[in-house]
GUKE-401166 format. One record per residue: residue number from 0; y, z, x of N, C-alpha, C in turn. Coordinates in pm, whole numbers, always signed. Atoms other than C-alpha are relative to their C-alpha. Layout:
<NUM, <Y, Z, X>, <Y, Z, X>, <Y, Z, X>> ...
//
This chain:
<0, <-52, +50, +132>, <-4600, +4210, -188>, <+175, -17, +55>> <1, <-97, -3, -100>, <-4301, +4320, +12>, <+72, -160, +44>> <2, <+8, +103, -88>, <-4335, +4047, +219>, <+14, -132, -41>> <3, <+19, +105, +92>, <-4400, +3778, -12>, <+138, -50, -75>> <4, <-98, -39, +62>, <-4084, +3887, -183>, <+137, -67, +65>> <5, <-102, +23, -112>, <-3852, +3826, +114>, <-22, -150, +94>> <6, <+50, +118, -41>, <-4027, +3524, +216>, <+40, -115, -86>> <7, <-53, +96, +90>, <-3960, +3370, -99>, <+156, -11, -4>> <8, <-157, +3, -21>, <-3603, +3471, -109>, <+63, -86, +160>> <9, <-37, +41, -104>, <-3567, +3334, +241>, <+39, -161, -5>> <10, <+59, +88, -1>, <-3708, +3022, +157>, <+94, -92, -107>> <11, <-126, +11, +121>, <-3466, +2973, -183>, <+96, -6, +87>> <12, <-112, +0, -51>, <-3151, +3069, +33>, <-21, -123, +118>> <13, <+4, +117, -64>, <-3260, +2786, +285>, <+43, -131, -107>> <14, <-29, +147, +104>, <-3282, +2529, -7>, <+147, -25, -3>> <15, <-138, +31, +44>, <-2958, +2635, -115>, <+114, -43, +130>> <16, <-126, -4, -147>, <-2767, +2649, +245>, <-40, -155, +57>> <17, <-23, +125, +7>, <-2904, +2300, +299>, <+4, -69, -66>> <18, <-84, +112, +117>, <-2821, +2162, -16>, <+150, +3, -13>> <19, <-102, -51, -8>, <-2490, +2331, +16>, <+74, -95, +137>> <20, <-56, +125, -123>, <-2451, +2144, +385>, <+20, -114, -49>> <21, <-8, +141, +64>, <-2563, +1810, +244>, <+127, -69, -116>> <22, <-92, +36, +69>, <-2310, +1868, -16>, <+136, -46, +79>> <23, <-141, +17, -54>, <-2009, +1892, +215>, <-47, -118, +85>> <24, <+31, +175, -64>, <-2149, +1590, +417>, <+66, -94, -113>> <25, <-28, +67, +71>, <-2148, +1434, +134>, <+159, -58, -35>> <26, <-103, -2, +100>, <-1777, +1528, +3>, <+91, -34, +158>> <27, <-112, +58, -115>, <-1625, +1363, +361>, <-61, -124, +30>> <28, <-32, +110, +13>, <-1630, +1052, +243>, <+123, -70, -95>> <29, <-78, +15, +84>, <-1342, +852, +114>, <+48, -164, -24>> <30, <-37, +152, +38>, <-1256, +489, -46>, <+87, -10, -42>> <31, <-117, +44, +29>, <-949, +367, -7>, <-15, -168, -47>> <32, <+17, +127, +14>, <-882, +64, -195>, <+163, -50, +41>> <33, <-132, +75, -53>, <-568, -183, -89>, <-3, -146, -31>> <34, <-71, +136, +0>, <-386, -509, -145>, <+10, -47, +131>> <35, <-28, +16, -70>, <-309, -726, +93>, <+133, -25, +16>> <36, <-130, -2, -1>, <+39, -647, +132>, <+26, +111, +147>> <37, <+7, -56, -138>, <+181, -543, +492>, <+12, +127, +27>> <38, <-56, -153, +32>, <+320, -212, +387>, <-120, +65, +0>> <39, <+131, -67, +53>, <-42, -112, +219>, <-83, -27, +108>> <40, <+59, +64, -94>, <-207, -268, +475>, <-3, +127, +133>> <41, <-53, -61, -118>, <-52, -66, +776>, <-30, +132, -38>> <42, <+25, -160, +56>, <-92, +303, +575>, <-140, +12, -4>> <43, <+112, -11, -14>, <-413, +213, +494>, <-82, +60, +129>> <44, <+67, +9, -145>, <-557, +147, +842>, <+39, +132, +58>> <45, <-75, -163, -83>, <-353, +476, +993>, <-81, +110, -72>> <46, <+72, -101, +90>, <-508, +698, +723>, <-176, -28, +35>> <47, <+181, -33, -34>, <-873, +575, +804>, <-35, +29, +128>> <48, <+21, -70, -130>, <-816, +646, +1164>, <+14, +154, -10>> <49, <-53, -186, +43>, <-654, +1003, +1089>, <-124, +66, -20>> <50, <+74, -98, +73>, <-920, +1023, +850>, <-138, +16, +102>> <51, <+113, +2, -78>, <-1231, +918, +1090>, <+6, +86, +110>> <52, <+14, -70, -172>, <-1086, +1105, +1410>, <-41, +163, -43>> <53, <+37, -130, -12>, <-1149, +1435, +1206>, <-146, +16, -65>> <54, <+155, -34, -21>, <-1532, +1319, +1120>, <+21, -74, -160>> <55, <+13, +50, +148>, <-1476, +1160, +741>, <-51, -153, -4>> <56, <+69, +114, -4>, <-1664, +865, +684>, <+105, -67, -117>> <57, <-34, +24, +91>, <-1430, +602, +510>, <-5, -144, -10>> <58, <+18, +143, +63>, <-1458, +281, +327>, <+118, -47, -63>> <59, <-124, +109, +72>, <-1203, +9, +243>, <-31, -61, -107>> <60, <+42, +125, +140>, <-1179, -208, -76>, <+100, -71, -8>> <61, <-86, +73, -1>, <-982, -481, -34>, <+1, -122, -142>> <62, <-9, +65, +94>, <-876, -694, -375>, <+142, +32, -39>> <63, <-129, +32, +40>, <-571, -780, -578>, <+64, +129, -117>> <64, <-71, -96, +25>, <-372, -545, -735>, <-73, +84, -143>> <65, <+56, -16, +156>, <-519, -530, -1101>, <-119, +58, +3>> <66, <+147, -73, +20>, <-862, -471, -1017>, <-1, +111, +85>> <67, <-20, -125, -54>, <-747, -203, -767>, <+7, +119, -78>> <68, <-82, -111, +73>, <-565, +0, -1018>, <-152, +50, -92>> <69, <+78, +2, +58>, <-890, -49, -1216>, <-105, +74, +54>> <70, <+80, -62, -54>, <-1126, +69, -974>, <+33, +180, +27>> <71, <-20, -92, -33>, <-939, +364, -857>, <+26, +90, -174>> <72, <+9, -94, +163>, <-903, +475, -1245>, <-176, +22, -36>> <73, <+164, +1, +80>, <-1286, +399, -1308>, <-74, +80, +140>> <74, <+110, -54, -94>, <-1421, +556, -974>, <-61, -91, +51>> <75, <+78, +105, -126>, <-1530, +274, -788>, <+61, +30, +139>> <76, <-73, -40, -133>, <-1239, +383, -524>, <+64, +96, -44>> <77, <-82, -127, -12>, <-1069, +696, -447>, <+153, -16, -18>> <78, <-123, +25, -53>, <-731, +608, -306>, <+94, -101, -17>> <79, <-50, +84, +0>, <-459, +382, -345>, <+129, -3, +52>> <80, <-122, -64, -63>, <-164, +387, -81>, <+136, -130, -56>> <81, <-90, +106, +44>, <+80, +101, -236>, <+41, -13, -151>> <82, <-56, -13, +138>, <+187, +198, -599>, <+154, -9, -9>> <83, <-184, +0, -2>, <+565, +94, -633>, <+26, +62, -153>> <84, <-61, -16, +126>, <+750, +264, -895>, <+123, +83, +17>> <85, <-17, +24, +139>, <+930, +310, -1105>, <+1, -136, -118>> <86, <-43, +146, +42>, <+965, -91, -1171>, <-128, -52, -2>> <87, <+117, +96, -33>, <+684, -264, -1001>, <-125, +20, -41>> <88, <+126, +7, +83>, <+378, -148, -1127>, <-35, +113, -108>> <89, <-39, -93, +113>, <+514, +73, -1408>, <-144, -29, -143>> <90, <+96, +73, +134>, <+257, -155, -1662>, <-135, +46, +68>> <91, <+142, -11, -88>, <-71, -76, -1407>, <+27, +198, -29>> <92, <+34, -130, +10>, <+13, +285, -1433>, <+25, +96, -167>> <93, <+14, -26, +112>, <+104, +296, -1802>, <-169, -34, -59>> <94, <+106, +65, +32>, <-224, +113, -1859>, <-130, +137, +57>> <95, <+80, -106, -27>, <-444, +353, -1644>, <+48, +150, +47>> <96, <-74, -159, -83>, <-230, +692, -1568>, <-103, +86, -52>> <97, <+66, -126, +14>, <-470, +882, -1753>, <-117, +45, +90>> <98, <+77, -64, -63>, <-725, +883, -1528>, <+52, -24, +179>> <99, <-72, -15, -103>, <-487, +874, -1214>, <+38, +153, +39>> <100, <-110, -153, -18>, <-314, +1140, -1040>, <+75, -52, +154>> <101, <-60, +37, -120>, <-17, +1067, -808>, <+16, +106, +75>> <102, <+12, -107, -85>, <-35, +1276, -519>, <+123, +40, +100>> <103, <-117, +23, -79>, <+311, +1177, -342>, <+33, -113, +19>> <104, <-78, +118, -39>, <+561, +937, -238>, <-22, -28, +149>> <105, <+38, +40, -149>, <+454, +769, +117>, <+140, -24, +57>> <106, <-115, +86, -62>, <+786, +600, +179>, <+108, -6, -136>> <107, <-98, +23, +97>, <+1118, +607, -16>, <+56, -141, +37>> <108, <-63, +121, +21>, <+1394, +327, -48>, <-69, -116, -3>> <109, <+48, +54, +54>, <+1167, +100, -141>, <+74, -147, -48>> <110, <-70, +84, +113>, <+1306, -258, -294>, <-56, -130, +7>> <111, <+52, +101, +11>, <+1171, -600, -407>, <+142, -90, -58>> <112, <-83, +64, +56>, <+1367, -914, -519>, <-45, -154, +63>> <113, <+93, +93, -83>, <+1419, -1262, -410>, <+128, -37, +137>> <114, <-65, -32, -143>, <+1516, -1322, -42>, <+4, -139, +63>> <115, <+2, +99, -120>, <+1645, -1586, +183>, <+31, +20, +82>> <116, <-56, -5, -170>, <+1738, -1661, +539>, <+129, +40, -35>> <117, <-117, +24, -18>, <+2094, -1550, +616>, <+23, -134, -12>> <118, <-24, +117, -16>, <+2154, -1894, +687>, <+95, -113, -99>> <119, <+44, +65, +87>, <+2127, -2006, +367>, <+153, +63, -72>> <120, <-166, -21, +31>, <+2498, -2007, +202>, <-21, +25, -199>> <121, <+54, -65, +113>, <+2323, -1832, -135>, <+46, +150, -35>> <122, <-16, -158, -7>, <+2409, -1462, -207>, <-29, +66, -117>> <123, <+25, -26, +65>, <+2330, -1419, -532>, <-81, -60, -163>> <124, <+124, +81, +44>, <+2048, -1524, -785>, <+133, -52, -141>> <125, <-76, +19, +75>, <+2313, -1596, -1042>, <+71, -142, +73>> <126, <-4, +95, -83>, <+2376, -1895, -780>, <-59, -68, -11>> <127, <+139, +80, -44>, <+2073, -2044, -779>, <-18, -169, -77>> <128, <-3, +125, +86>, <+2094, -2306, -1081>, <+91, -106, +86>> <129, <-93, +84, -71>, <+2373, -2477, -895>, <-71, -23, +146>> <130, <+74, +43, -131>, <+2154, -2480, -579>, <-144, -13, -45>> <131, <+151, -20, +79>, <+1817, -2585, -763>, <-63, -116, +113>> <132, <+29, +90, -86>, <+1797, -2865, -521>, <-11, +50, +172>> <133, <-2, -44, -167>, <+1868, -2682, -190>, <-123, +21, -13>> <134, <+152, -25, +15>, <+1548, -2534, -280>, <-114, -44, -43>> <135, <+87, +134, +24>, <+1347, -2844, -346>, <-59, +62, -154>> <136, <+13, +1, +174>, <+1335, -2706, -741>, <-151, +144, +22>> <137, <+96, -86, +41>, <+1082, -2383, -640>, <+27, +156, +144>> <138, <+46, -110, -86>, <+1013, -2026, -546>, <-111, +42, +61>> <139, <+153, -72, -62>, <+751, -1905, -287>, <-47, +132, -45>> <140, <-17, -139, +22>, <+595, -1634, -420>, <-152, +35, +52>> <141, <+142, -40, -62>, <+247, -1436, -363>, <-96, +7, -120>> <142, <+73, +26, +54>, <-53, -1370, -541>, <+74, +42, -154>> <143, <-35, +7, +145>, <-27, -1395, -951>, <+10, +157, -94>> <144, <+19, -124, +80>, <-116, -1028, -1044>, <+101, +57, +46>> <145, <-120, -94, -58>, <+143, -874, -848>, <+110, +8, -62>> <146, <-137, -51, +104>, <+407, -671, -1024>, <+112, -93, +45>> <147, <-118, +8, -17>, <+691, -805, -815>, <-1, -197, -45>> <148, <+39, +127, +99>, <+528, -1168, -987>, <+26, +20, -130>> <149, <-24, -15, +154>, <+584, -1033, -1293>, <+148, -22, -6>> <150, <-135, -33, +15>, <+947, -913, -1247>, <+83, -177, +28>> <151, <-100, +113, -39>, <+1025, -1270, -1086>, <+29, -124, -101>> <152, <+52, +92, +150>, <+908, -1458, -1392>, <+109, +64, -97>> <153, <-70, -33, +95>, <+1119, -1225, -1591>, <+131, -27, +19>> <154, <-145, +24, -33>, <+1414, -1300, -1408>, <+80, -153, +33>> <155, <-34, +137, +71>, <+1391, -1669, -1418>, <+42, -10, -149>> <156, <-11, +41, +118>, <+1343, -1642, -1792>, <+212, +80, -5>> <157, <-172, -77, +43>, <+1706, -1376, -1813>, <+85, -68, +93>> <158, <-131, +22, -71>, <+1899, -1591, -1566>, <-32, -126, -56>> <159, <+51, +116, +78>, <+1732, -1896, -1729>, <+31, -107, +121>> <160, <+23, +35, -65>, <+1672, -2043, -1414>, <-110, -155, +22>> <161, <+93, +95, -5>, <+1575, -2380, -1319>, <-98, -76, +88>> <162, <+97, +23, -156>, <+1335, -2337, -1037>, <-164, +74, -73>> <163, <+162, -13, +40>, <+922, -2333, -1037>, <-10, +131, +91>> <164, <+109, -70, -129>, <+744, -1983, -912>, <-133, -38, +18>> <165, <+123, +61, -64>, <+501, -2097, -690>, <-78, +123, +20>> <166, <+86, -126, -58>, <+205, -1821, -651>, <-92, -49, +116>> <167, <+90, +50, -108>, <-7, -1814, -323>, <-61, +175, +50>> <168, <+31, -121, -83>, <-156, -1517, -113>, <+120, -12, +83>> <169, <-152, -54, -89>, <+106, -1296, +95>, <+2, -79, +152>> <170, <-6, +78, -159>, <-19, -1506, +433>, <+44, -123, -41>> <171, <-66, +149, +47>, <+43, -1831, +251>, <+126, -15, +4>> <172, <-159, -26, +38>, <+399, -1732, +165>, <+66, +2, +135>> <173, <-62, +5, -126>, <+473, -1618, +532>, <-27, -120, +70>> <174, <+12, +128, -92>, <+355, -1939, +672>, <+116, -85, -43>> <175, <-97, +77, +27>, <+564, -2127, +466>, <+116, +54, +42>> <176, <-120, -51, -58>, <+862, -1890, +559>, <+49, +27, +144>> <177, <-31, +53, -168>, <+806, -1937, +924>, <+44, -139, +44>> <178, <-28, +118, +13>, <+786, -2267, +888>, <+180, -55, -32>> <179, <-65, +40, +27>, <+1071, -2297, +724>, <+151, +59, +61>> <180, <-116, -56, -42>, <+1317, -2069, +920>, <-15, -79, +108>> <181, <-30, +90, -125>, <+1207, -2243, +1244>, <+74, -116, +9>> <182, <-44, +147, +29>, <+1327, -2549, +1104>, <+158, +2, -69>> <183, <-96, -29, +71>, <+1619, -2378, +957>, <+27, -47, -127>> <184, <-16, +40, +175>, <+1565, -2497, +590>, <-11, +101, -75>> <185, <-44, -86, +116>, <+1689, -2301, +281>, <-176, -5, -53>> <186, <+123, -90, +70>, <+1365, -2093, +121>, <+28, +125, -61>> <187, <-12, -171, +32>, <+1360, -1826, -114>, <-140, +10, -29>> <188, <+127, -79, +29>, <+1081, -1606, -154>, <+18, +108, -103>> <189, <+4, -128, +95>, <+949, -1322, -379>, <-31, +141, +127>> <190, <-35, -113, -122>, <+1067, -1033, -82>, <-42, +139, -58>> <191, <+11, -134, +18>, <+999, -680, -33>, <+26, +98, +144>> <192, <+4, -35, -98>, <+1107, -442, +182>, <-90, +174, -11>> <193, <+25, +9, -128>, <+931, -221, +376>, <-90, -162, +24>> <194, <+71, +122, -113>, <+843, -554, +605>, <+12, -15, +90>> <195, <+20, +37, -177>, <+761, -650, +934>, <+112, -109, +1>> <196, <-62, +135, -4>, <+930, -987, +817>, <+194, +39, +12>> <197, <-134, +11, -25>, <+1295, -833, +798>, <+47, +73, +160>> <198, <-14, -20, -130>, <+1264, -708, +1159>, <-39, -155, +125>> <199, <-44, +149, -76>, <+1172, -1105, +1269>, <+60, -67, -2>> <200, <-78, +103, +73>, <+1366, -1287, +1064>, <+148, +84, -72>> <201, <-128, -24, +6>, <+1739, -1285, +981>, <-9, +12, -155>> <202, <+8, +72, +144>, <+1683, -1246, +561>, <+97, +112, -88>> <203, <-39, -111, +63>, <+1869, -1090, +281>, <-49, -3, -136>> <204, <-14, -15, +178>, <+1832, -992, -95>, <+113, -66, -88>> <205, <-75, +11, +122>, <+1976, -1174, -335>, <+46, +111, -117>> <206, <-40, -132, +149>, <+2211, -968, -590>, <-66, -37, -114>> <207, <+111, +5, +116>, <+2040, -920, -888>, <+135, +47, -145>> <208, <-91, -18, +69>, <+2368, -875, -1135>, <-63, +90, -115>> <209, <+76, -19, +121>, <+2122, -817, -1438>, <-145, +109, +44>> <210, <+52, -100, -13>, <+1939, -571, -1258>, <-163, +11, -56>> <211, <+167, -59, +29>, <+1588, -693, -1342>, <-135, +49, +86>> <212, <+76, -43, -113>, <+1433, -628, -982>, <+14, +158, -13>> <213, <-56, -164, -27>, <+1570, -247, -1038>, <+61, +11, +110>> <214, <-72, -41, -164>, <+1701, -66, -740>, <-87, +71, +84>> <215, <+133, -83, -141>, <+1523, +160, -473>, <-67, +25, -77>> <216, <+128, -63, -1>, <+1203, +210, -550>, <-73, +101, +73>> <217, <+75, -63, -87>, <+930, +466, -402>, <-123, -26, -17>> <218, <+194, +40, -3>, <+579, +378, -282>, <-46, +135, +9>> <219, <+77, -126, +48>, <+329, +634, -409>, <-141, -19, -7>> <220, <+147, -22, -51>, <-16, +723, -309>, <-65, +47, -166>> <221, <+41, -11, +114>, <-217, +741, -626>, <-189, +47, +27>> <222, <+123, -32, -9>, <-595, +886, -654>, <-64, +9, -154>> <223, <+67, -69, +147>, <-865, +942, -902>, <+4, +134, -33>> <224, <-82, -141, +47>, <-794, +1237, -1129>, <-145, +88, +97>> <225, <+75, -73, -18>, <-1139, +1346, -1057>, <-64, +9, +153>> <226, <+29, +32, -128>, <-1196, +1279, -686>, <+76, +89, +61>> <227, <-123, -94, -96>, <-811, +1465, -599>, <-65, +163, -55>> <228, <+82, -150, +31>, <-1006, +1791, -773>, <-73, +21, +31>> <229, <+110, -71, -24>, <-1273, +1782, -612>, <-16, -29, +175>> <230, <+2, -33, -198>, <-1163, +1736, -251>, <+133, +57, -23>> <231, <-107, -65, -1>, <-866, +1981, -191>, <+42, -40, +145>> <232, <-65, +10, -177>, <-828, +1903, +221>, <+45, -157, -52>> <233, <-75, +114, +6>, <-779, +1517, +119>, <+70, -46, -115>> <234, <-121, -19, +85>, <-549, +1542, -154>, <+122, +50, +64>> <235, <-145, -52, -99>, <-315, +1763, +79>, <-11, -71, +114>> <236, <-46, +108, -95>, <-343, +1490, +347>, <+48, -114, -70>> <237, <-60, +127, +59>, <-238, +1217, +111>, <+90, +85, -72>> <238, <-140, -59, +77>, <+16, +1443, -64>, <+122, +2, +105>> <239, <-132, -53, -107>, <+200, +1514, +278>, <-11, -166, +74>> <240, <-1, +126, -54>, <+144, +1149, +391>, <+106, -69, -37>> <241, <-152, +88, +19>, <+522, +975, +463>, <+29, -32, +91>> <242, <-70, +68, -154>, <+652, +756, +693>, <+179, -46, -63>> <243, <-134, -4, +36>, <+1027, +691, +718>, <-2, -172, +38>> <244, <-32, +128, -2>, <+1174, +349, +791>, <-39, -68, +120>> <245, <+43, +77, -157>, <+1136, +330, +1182>, <-174, +36, +4>> <246, <+98, +10, -24>, <+778, +441, +1158>, <-93, -69, -64>> <247, <+94, +96, +46>, <+607, +236, +922>, <+125, -150, +35>> <248, <-20, +174, -79>, <+818, -87, +1069>, <-39, +23, +119>> <249, <+105, -21, -140>, <+673, +32, +1410>, <-142, -18, -36>> <250, <+125, -34, +26>, <+311, +53, +1234>, <-12, -140, -11>> <251, <-28, +95, +70>, <+383, -276, +1053>, <-15, -116, +108>> <252, <-56, +104, -107>, <+521, -469, +1374>, <-134, +24, +90>> <253, <+96, -2, -90>, <+214, -319, +1580>, <-106, -74, -34>> <254, <+140, +61, +68>, <-59, -471, +1361>, <+37, -124, +6>> <255, <-63, +112, -3>, <+138, -764, +1347>, <-44, -89, +105>> <256, <+31, +67, -126>, <+110, -835, +1700>, <-91, -5, +89>> <257, <+95, -25, -67>, <-200, -740, +1800>, <-124, +11, -55>> <258, <+76, +80, +79>, <-511, -920, +1673>, <-133, +129, +11>> <259, <+85, -132, +15>, <-723, -591, +1736>, <+63, +155, -55>> <260, <-31, -89, +79>, <-660, -343, +1451>, <+31, +124, -11>> <261, <+2, -129, -67>, <-787, -39, +1597>, <+39, +26, +70>> <262, <-107, +21, -136>, <-631, -117, +1896>, <+130, +46, -5>> <263, <-125, +3, +41>, <-315, -139, +1747>, <+75, +105, -65>> <264, <+17, -133, +67>, <-344, +166, +1519>, <+43, +168, +104>> <265, <+15, -113, -105>, <-461, +388, +1803>, <+89, -49, +84>> <266, <-110, +6, -59>, <-179, +279, +2001>, <+154, +88, -68>> <267, <-83, -45, +97>, <+57, +366, +1725>, <-2, +149, +6>> <268, <+8, -127, -2>, <-56, +704, +1727>, <+2, +85, +126>> <269, <-20, -31, -176>, <-62, +768, +2118>, <+151, +38, +1>> <270, <-184, +35, +4>, <+331, +715, +2029>, <+43, +121, -78>> <271, <-54, -112, +170>, <+346, +932, +1715>, <-106, +84, -5>> <272, <+88, -106, +22>, <+172, +1207, +1822>, <+16, +138, -88>> <273, <-45, -109, +105>, <+352, +1484, +1616>, <-13, -52, -125>> <274, <+38, +14, +160>, <+283, +1275, +1277>, <-129, +25, +14>> <275, <+162, -25, -9>, <-79, +1279, +1396>, <-27, +147, -3>> <276, <+53, -112, -41>, <-126, +1655, +1501>, <+37, +71, -152>> <277, <-68, -8, +109>, <+72, +1728, +1150>, <-107, -5, -90>> <278, <+75, +37, +83>, <-142, +1505, +926>, <-126, +68, -1>> <279, <+109, -25, +13>, <-455, +1617, +1060>, <-57, +156, -44>> <280, <-17, -169, -11>, <-382, +2019, +1036>, <-60, -5, -186>> <281, <+42, -35, +95>, <-476, +1941, +656>, <-102, -51, -30>> <282, <+152, +5, +4>, <-831, +1816, +739>, <-55, +108, +60>> <283, <+80, -89, -66>, <-1079, +2051, +811>, <-136, -113, +81>> <284, <+52, +77, -74>, <-1292, +1903, +1101>, <-121, +30, -25>> <285, <+119, +34, +13>, <-1628, +1769, +1085>, <-88, +77, +26>> <286, <+100, -25, -71>, <-1927, +1977, +1178>, <-95, -52, +28>> 
//
């Protein structure tokens, strides 16, 4: 009778241990949503490499910014690393914030606005109407749902600009920028910093006397609230993930100049080992 009780106890204990192990393995999965913006792609790819190094399974989901916020708030994705506050993405945080948790600031001194090459003799948004023909009556933008596009539309209204805002993908906008700069032709784009274009070309933000685009912003990492509460190590990792101008600039440049993203990120990690060591201390090595 005693042997039967011991056997039953051991059987139950084994089932509990197996279930616990399965739960632990399942918790080593992270889904990161991202938009095709250079800084967000760079930070997402780096986070993926760091997490996978410690045994995590990382799934990436790419979409426009509105579906990304909806996905993280709804639990279809866990993390988004490209939330610009307090201006650019305020609308989305107001809408979905109840189900989101801000884990931390991953980049300081971010900025958005109208950007032109330095060789263009225009320095302020309020000078644009006098130079409409110079820019062929258009501003080259990115995807229509982006926060910077909403601010650009607001700037056109507030400054009563006689320019048309054209929406396109970031890749398309960058292609037009390159073509224009190579030909030394005037162009105005919806631009933001950090971005590798500022190290590739000589560009400048137009002054914004009415402060439509705001001043300096921060880029924040947000998470689904339920996921953050259930995954303290991953939460600690993303809460402490922060890059400075030089680090993020070099990471974006590495990805831009290498078609093999994994190799580019791996090379960056090799030359920034202190950052790698610091970040992996927040994660438990998979067993």
